[in-house]
N, C-alpha and C positions, 0 to 999 in steps of 0.2 A: 504494500500500500504506500502510495506516495504521500509524504507529509510536507505541505508547503510552508516555507518561511519567507517572509517578505521584509526586506530592508530597503529603506528609502533615504538616501542622503541628498539633500537639496541645499547645498551651501550657496549663500549669496555674499559677495565680498563686503557689503555694507553692514553685515551683522556679525556679532562676535559670539553669539550663542548657538549651541547645538541642542536640539530637543530630541528626546528619545521616548518612545512609547512601546512598551513590551506587553503583548497580550498572551496570556497562558490560560490553561484550564486550571481552576483551583476550587476551593470549597467555600460556599457561602453558608452562613448560619441559617438554621431553620426559619428564623424571623426575617431573613432577607436583609440583615443589617450590613452596612459597609464599614470597614475599619481603615485606619491609616497607620503606617509604620515607617520609621526612619530607615533610609537605605544608605546613609552616609558611611556607616561602619562597613558596609559591603563594598561600596564602590570607591570611597575615599575622595569623592569629588563634590561633596556638598549636595548630594542628590536628595530629592524628596520623592516619596512614593505614596500613591493613593489607590485604594481598591475601588474599582467601579464595575459596572455591569459589562458583560461581554458584548461585543458588537459595537460599542461606541467608538467613534473615530477621533483621532487627535491630530489636528492640523493647526499650525500657527505660522504666521509670516516669519520668515527667517530660514533657519536650517531645520530639517525634519528628519527624524529617524524613527521608523516604526517597525515593529516586529510582531509577527503572529507565529506562534509555535504551539507545541503540544505538551510541554513539560507540565507535570501535575504537582500542585502544592496543596497540602492539607491545611486544616484550620490550626496552624501553629504560628508562633511569632515569625514574621517574615524576615526579620533581620538575621535569623539563624539559618534560613534557607535549607531546612531539613526536609527530607521527603519521608512521609509516614503513610497514614491510611489513605485509601482512595477517596475521591470526592463523593459526597453523599447527594448533593443537590445541584443547583444551577451553577454553571461556570461563571467565573468572574475574571476581570481583566486587571492587570497591574500596569499602571502608568508610571513612568519615571522620567523626570525632566533633568537633563544634565546640562549644566552651564559651564562653559569653558571659554578661555580667552583666545585660543588659537587653534591651529589644526591638530594640537595634541588631543583634540576630541576623539581622534581615531584610537588613541590609547585607551580613552575611557570606554569607547565602544568595545574594544577588545576585552576590557575588564568585565564589561557587562556580559558579553558572550561567555567568557570563561566562568563567571559566577553561575550563570544559568546552566551551562553544560555540566558543571560539577554537581548540580542537584539531580540531573537526569541520567547520569551515567556512572557506572562503577569503574570504568576505565579512565581515571582522571588524567593519566599521562597522555593517553591517546586523544582524549577530548581536548586537553590543553594544546597539543600540537595542531589539531584541526582548527581550533579557535584562533590560534596565532596565524594560521594560513588564511582564515577568513579575514582577519584584520588586515593582512597584507594585500589581499584582493581589493578590499574596500578602499584602502589607501591608494592603490594604483588607479582605481577608478576615479577617485576624487582628484588626484593629480592630473589625470587626463583632461578633466574639465577646467581645473584651476589654471592650467597652462594655456587655456584659450584655444585648444585644438578643435574642440567640439562644443556645442551648446549644452547638450545633455547626453547621458550615457546610461546604459543598464547592463548588468551582468546577471545571467541566470546560470546557476550551477546545479546540476543533477548528479548527486553523489550516491551511487548504488541505491537509487530509488527515492532518495530524499532531495527535495528541491529547496534552494534558497536564492533570494534575489536581492540585489543592491542597485540603487539608482542614484546618480549624481547629476547636478545641474538642472537645466530647465527642459521640460518636455514640450512646453509651448511658451515661447517668449512673450507673445502679445498678451496671453491670459495669465502669465506668471504662475504656471503650475508644473509640477514634475512629471516624469514619465508615469503613465498608469501602471498599476501593479502587474497586470497581464497585458503588456503593451504589444499590439500587433504592429509590425513594421514591414515595409517592402524588403524582401530578402535578397533581391538581385540575383546574382549568379549561383546562389545556393539552389536555385530552381534547376540548374543543370544536373544536379545529383539525383533529383526526382526523375527527370527525363531519362537519364542514363539507367536508373533502376528499372523503369518500365521497359526500356529497350532490352536490357539483360534478362528480364522476365520472358520477353518474347523469344530471346535466344534459347532460354531454358525450355520453352515450349516447342522448340523446333521450327519456329516460324521465320526466324532470321538467322543468318550465319555471320558471325563477327568479322570474318576475313573475306566475306563476299564483297564484290564491288557494288557501290551504290547504284550503278547502272542497272543492276538486276532488279531493283525495287522501284527506281525512279528513272526509267529510260528517257534519255534526252533532256533531263532537267538540269543536271549539274555539268555545264560545259561553258567554255570561254577561252580567252587567250592563255594557252599553257595549262588549261584545266581539263583533265581527262577523267571522266566519270567511270571509266573502265579500270582505272588504276587506284582510285580513292576507295578505301574500304570503310565499312561501318566502324571498325576499330579506329582507323585514322580520324574519323569524325569525332568520336567520343573522347579521343585522347589528344585532340588538337595537333595532330601531325599530318593533316591533309594538305596544307599549303593554301587553303582557301582564304581570300582576302577578308578583312574585317569590314562589316557593313555599317558600323556606327563610328562616327568621328570621336576621337578622344576628347575628354573634358577640356574646353577652352581652346581647342585646335580647329583650324579651318578644315572642313571636310575634303577628303581626297575624292577623285573621280569615282562615282558609284556609291559613295557613302551618304548617309543621312545626317543632318544636324539635329540632334535630339532636343535642342533648346529653342527651336522654332515653334510658334503657336500651332502650326499645322501638325507637327509631330506630337506636341504635348497634349493637344485636345482631340486630335483626329483618330479615327480607327485605322490601325496599321494593317496594311495588306502585305503579309509576309512573303507571299509568292512574288509580288512586285519588288519588294526589298531585295529578294534573292536575285531576281533577274537583273536588277540594276547593279548590284555589287559584282556579279559575275562578268560584267563588261570590263572590269579591271583584271590585270594579269595575275596569275598565281604568284604567291609569295615564295614558294619553293616546291621542289618535287615531293610527292607524297612519301611520307616516312623519312625524309631527309633530316628533319629536326623537329623540335617542338616550338610552337608559337600560338599563343592564345588567340582565338578568333570566335566571336559569337556566332558567326555565320555557320559554323559546324553544327550547332544545335538547332538552327532553323531546318537544316537538311535532316537531322536525326528525327525531329518532330514530324516532318513530312513522311518519312518512312513509317513511323509509328502509326500515323493516321491512315496511310495507304494499307498497311497490314491489318490494323484493327477495325477499320471502317468507322472510327469515332475520333473526336478531337483529342489532342494530347492532354488537354485539361481534364476531360472526362475520364481518360484512362488513368491519369494520376490520382484522381478522386476515387475511382473504383478500386484501383489496385493498391494504393498506399494510404491515402487520407482516411478513408472509411474503415479499412481493416485495423489500423492503428488507433482509431478513435481520436484523430487530431482535430479537435473541434474548433481550434483557432487558426487553422491553416486552410487556405483556399487558392485556387487558380482563378484570377479575375475574369469576368465576362468581357467580351471585346469592346463594349461601350462604357465600361465602368471607370469612373474617375475617383470616387471616394474610397477610403479604407473602411471596411466594415468593422464595427465594434470599437473598443477603447484603443486609442493610438496617440502617439505624440505627433506634433507637427514636424515636418521634414524640411530642411533648408539647404540651399545651394548658394555658393558665392559665384555670381555671374557678373562680369564687368566691374568687379570691386564692390558689388552691392549684394546684400543678403536677400534672397528670393525665397518665398514660401512655396515649396514644391510638394506639399502634402497631397494636394489634388492634382492628378494627372492621369491621362490614359496611357497605360504601359503596354498596350497591345503591340506596340512596335518592338518591345523586348520579347514578348511571348515566351517561348520555351527557353530562351537564353537568360531570362531574368524577371519575369512578371509576378511571381508568387508573393503571397503575404502570409506571415506566420508570427507566432510568439517565440521568444527564446526557449520557453519550456517545450513547445512543440518541436522546434528544431532539434533540441537535445534528444527528445524521444525518437524522432525519425532517424537521426544518425546513429543512435545507440541500437535501435532495432535493426538497422541495416548492417552494422558491423557485428551484431550478435547472430546474424544469419537468419533473421526472421522474415526477410523480404526476398532473399535470393538463395538458391541452392549453393552448396559449397563450391562447386566448379565455377559458377558465374561470379561469386563473391571473390574468388581467387583471381579471376581475370580482371575484375574491377580494381584489385589492389596491385596488379602488375604495373609498375610505374616506369616512366622515362624521366630523365633529369630535367628540371626546369633551370634554364640558364646554363652556366658553365658546368663542366664535368665534376667539379668539386662541390657543387651545390648540395645543400642539405634538404632541398625541396624536390619532390617527385610528383608527377601527375599520372594517375591511372585512367580509368574510364569514368570520368565525371567525379573523381575523388582525388583529393590531395593528401600527400604524406609529408611530414616534416619532423625533424629532430628538435625537441625542446631544449632550452638552456640547461635543464636539470638532467638531460640525457634520455628522457622518455620519448617514445615514438607516438606521434599523434596523427589522427586521421580526421578529415573534414573537408570543407571547401571555402566558403566565404562569398560575399557579394557586395557590389556597389551599384547604386542607382540613384539618380538625383534625389536628394533629401535624406538618404539613409545609407549606412554601411553596417554590415554584419560580419563578424569574424567568430570562429569557434573551433572546437575540436573535441575528440573523444580519446581518453586514455584510461584503460583498465577500469572500466565501470564508472568513470567520472566523465560527464559531458558538460561543456561550457559554451555559452553563446554570449557575445558582447554586441550590443546594438547601439549605434549612435545616430543622432538625427541630423547629421551633416556629413558629407564626404570630406574627410580631412585631407590636408595636403600630403600627408604621409600616413599610411596605414600602420607604420611601425609602432606608433604610440598606442593604437588600439590593440595591436598584437601583444604588447607588453602586459596588458590586463589579462588577455587569454592565457599567456604563458604563466603568469602568476597564479591564476586559478587552476590550471592543469597541473602545475608543479607543487601546489600547496599540499600539505599533509592532509590525508583524509581518514 
């Protein structure tokens, strides 16, 4: 059973206070009375605590830290933090306000976590290591926002079925609110892993051959200057070794012949015709011979989706829904309709820097990205998807092994490898991680899976460098669990 924990850090430079609210299940007396207990002896930061009814929310202008968890406290003196009898009646909530003068609040947060974990676990050493790891992750997320790289950020960690979330900065600048607890974001190129999974399921069903030429499934479709559809295989497409040119211009760059400028109103608000997009980009020459090297190209996944639709007789979005989203119960994940511009459900605003100005890109028609990057999900759902994929719940062993066969990204000494819609990299702590990542106007997501721990970091602005976001992912994946 997954037990959610929610942490929200919303620092604003003009404030010097950090507020914390911790909600747990505890015991209320038969008369329904509420009591107050000092927490200063526990946290050493002049904290105050008050027992209130479960379900009440704590919000205050300034910094916000809120936690919901399932540790149980009996009707004993709270300052002792002993665990005894099970609760008899209604749950109650413990609120704690922590006042600090600087970013040392992260230390106070760590003390709070450690104190709570000590009550709910007999393995105090293990709990202490895990809590130190959480404090490190929270600090890395906070620094990401404080450095001005992004407006807001959220990390979701799923650790052997247990979920906790931390959020920093602003989810919506105009409204002055943080990321929602279960924030849905545009996940960009993470979409490719879903598409690749569907294709490999078709391979497992004997409907597609990985090393067959694309010409077998789409005769006469993939051709152009130096582009031979009889030499480009399905594997080449999934692995970005086809040599097909990129159809979307890079952020801030002038489109090359055959490319689209995604920042025009026509592309942002219009319904994308992916067949036309493909025809236009294939007027440009091939970047290299099939299989000669690796180079990322969104065009590959337009073609993969066309093959899926040709074989299945249904849209790629419908196949992803039927084969992945519904079986895994991913309630906060969807493939947008072709004319859809709004993000369904709770979500932050998404921003892009265009011409030196901040532009709200929350609303947009992403049909131009389609199978290369159109999907929406929460961090928790992304963690569940990648965990299920790597646990063999979506693909047979043979196809999962093919997916994890990588080619180097960049020079031969690179620690990065790309498989079939899946990336591998070596973490600073020496662990091997698998995942993907995605950028689209307004949002960037990075994440990975290591030994039962899955992490997703979402930010509501594409930063100049993804390295700062990756540091948060690395900290979360390397943290003691």
